[in-house]
N, C-alpha and C positions, 0 to 999 in steps of 0.2 A: 439466475437470469443471465442471458448472454449480454455482455457489454460490448465486446468486439465481435461483430458478425463476420468480418473478413477472416478472422483466425479462430472463430468459435471459442472465445475465451469468456468464462463466466466471472461474475463479480466475486465469487468465492475464490477463484484462482488469482484474481488481482489482489484481493485482500490478503491471501496467503503470501504472495510476492512482497507486499508491503510489510507484512508482519516479519518476513524473513530478512528485511533490511532495505528493500527498494524505497528510495526516498524522492524519486522524481520520475517523470515520464520515460526518460531514456532507460533507466534501470528497470522499471516495470516491463518495458518492451523486451529488454534482454532476458529477464527472468521468465516471462510467460508469453511473450509475443504480441500482447495487446498494444494497440496504438502505433504500430509500425508500418501498416499498409496504407490506409486511406486517411487516417487521422480523425475520422468522424467520432470516435469514442473518446478522444483525448479530453474533452470537457468533463465527462463522467469519471474518467480516471483521475483527473485533477480533484474532483469532488471527493473521491475515495481517499486520496492522499491527504486532503485537508481534514477529513473526518478522523483519520488515524492520528494526524498531528494534534488535533484538538483533544482527542481522547488521551493521548500520551501526556499532553500538557496538564490535563485535569487529574491525572492519576497521582495518588500520593507518593511522595518520595519514599523509597525503601528505608527502613530504620537502620541506622548504623549500629553495628555490634558494639557493646560496651567493652572497653579494654580489659584484658585478662588481669587478674590481681595476683 
């Protein structure tokens, strides 16, 4: 689904930018172009950022390797 109609950026492209490390609107804009023209899509981009942050917070911590003996 297109989120940014000005730049024809989909939710998948925005999610990919977030997964690759974009953590705010400015960084999403730099990585995929969404949210830098009219700003109408910024609320939805914020929702996608919040979704990703919530999922990351809910993910279990990776297990630490046991020390070698």
